[in-house]
Every structure is written in C-alpha cells, then in structure tokens.
C-alpha positions in Angstrom: -11.7 -17.8 -12.2 -9.1 -16.3 -14.2 -9.1 -12.6 -15.4 -11.2 -12.6 -18.6 -9.0 -9.6 -20.0 -6.2 -10.9 -22.1 -2.6 -10.3 -20.7 -1.7 -7.8 -23.5 -4.6 -5.4 -22.5 -3.8 -5.8 -18.9 -0.1 -4.8 -19.4 -1.2 -1.6 -21.3 -4.3 -0.4 -19.8 -4.6 1.2 -16.3 -6.8 -0.1 -13.7 -9.3 1.5 -11.4 -8.5 2.8 -8.0 -9.0 1.9 -4.3 -12.0 2.6 -2.3 -11.5 5.6 0.1 -12.6 5.4 3.8 -14.6 8.7 3.1 -16.5 7.0 0.3 -17.2 3.8 2.3 -18.5 5.7 5.4 -21.6 6.5 3.1 -22.3 2.8 2.3 -24.6 0.7 4.2 -23.5 -2.6 6.0 -25.1 -4.7 3.2 -23.2 -2.8 0.5 -20.0 -3.2 2.1 -20.5 -6.8 2.6 -21.1 -7.1 -1.0 -18.1 -5.0 -1.8 -15.9 -7.3 0.6 -17.1 -10.3 -1.3 -16.3 -8.9 -4.6 -12.8 -7.6 -3.4 -12.1 -11.1 -1.8 -12.8 -12.9 -5.1 -10.7 -10.3 -6.9 -7.9 -10.8 -4.3 -7.8 -14.5 -4.8 -8.0 -14.3 -8.5 -5.0 -11.8 -8.5 -3.1 -14.1 -6.1 -3.8 -17.0 -8.6 -2.6 -15.1 -11.5 0.6 -14.0 -9.4 1.3 -17.5 -8.7 0.9 -18.4 -12.2 3.2 -15.7 -13.4 5.7 -16.8 -11.0 5.7 -20.4 -12.1 5.8 -19.5 -15.7 8.5 -16.9 -15.0 6.8 -14.1 -16.6 6.1 -10.7 -15.3 2.8 -10.3 -13.3 0.8 -7.5 -15.0 0.1 -4.4 -12.9 1.0 -5.7 -9.5 -0.6 -2.5 -8.1 -4.0 -4.1 -8.7 -3.4 -6.4 -5.8 -2.3 -3.6 -3.7 -5.5 -1.6 -4.4 -7.8 -4.5 -3.6 -5.8 -4.9 -0.2 -6.1 -1.2 0.6 -9.8 -1.2 -0.1 -10.4 -4.2 2.1 -8.3 -2.5 4.8 -10.6 0.6 4.3 -13.6 -1.5 4.8 -12.2 -2.9 8.0 -11.3 0.6 9.2 -15.1 1.8 8.5 -16.5 -1.2 10.3 -14.1 -0.5 13.2 -15.3 2.9 13.7 -19.1 1.8 13.6 -18.4 -0.8 16.2 -16.7 1.6 18.5 -19.4 4.2 18.0 -22.1 1.8 18.8 -20.0 0.6 21.9 -19.8 4.2 23.0 -23.5 4.9 22.5 -24.5 1.7 24.6 -22.1 2.7 27.3 -23.7 6.3 27.3 -27.2 4.9 27.5 -26.1 2.5 30.3 -24.5 5.4 32.2 -27.5 7.6 31.8 -29.8 4.6 33.0 -27.6 4.2 35.9 -27.7 7.8 36.8 -31.4 8.0 36.4 -31.8 4.9 38.8 -29.5 6.6 41.3 -31.5 9.8 41.2 -34.7 7.8 41.8 -33.2 6.0 44.8 -32.2 9.3 46.2 -35.7 10.7 45.8 -37.1 7.5 47.4 -34.8 8.0 50.4 -35.9 11.6 51.0 -39.4 10.6 50.9 -38.7 7.9 53.5 -36.9 10.5 55.7 -39.7 12.9 55.2 -42.4 10.2 56.4 -40.3 9.3 59.3 -40.1 12.7 60.4 -43.6 13.2 60.1 -44.2 10.2 62.5 
C-alpha cells in the first residue's frame, strides 16, 4: 500500500515522533507485537515510496519518517532484550536458590546420619 496522504501535504505537514524506550516499557508484549507489525508495514511502505522517488528522480518527502520508524523498532527490540535478560536473571536466581536449598538439606541429612551412627 502506498501512503494515502497526497505528496504536497506530506511535504508541508510534520509527522509524529518515535516511540521512546520509557513509553514502551509500560506496554504489554501483545501491544508491542501489534506496534511492531504496524511499524513494519510503515517501514515497507516508506521504503517503497523512497524507491519510487529515486526512480522518478524526485525528492522523497520527509525522510525523517523512515528514521523515526527504524528508531521505534530499535526501541522495541531494546525493551524486549531487557525483559529477556531480566527473565534469565530471575531463572538463574531461582535455580541457585533451589541448589542452595538442596545443599542445605543434604548437609542436614549427613548430620542426622552421623548422629545416628554415634548413638549406635
């Protein structure tokens, strides 16, 4: 799909802004997935428009739009990376806590066995 807004309007009117990492941290995974898909479609549309402008040898209107879309997609990747690293850290902490609890139980079992042997 091409941009439904006519070329003259796009040359004059400023466009929106990129999504910040701070804003995206408040979004759910599903919301970010939907936003990624919208940005992906927008990026492809802008790349098509850029290619058409190059072929026709005319100026691509507001090239910063493409930059904003790419920065927003990068921010989504950043937030998802943070969440992944946090989950990995939580998993490791749980695993270490379980291992410590197992070691403590093993130590208590050994003490009981020694006490029983001493009584015999």
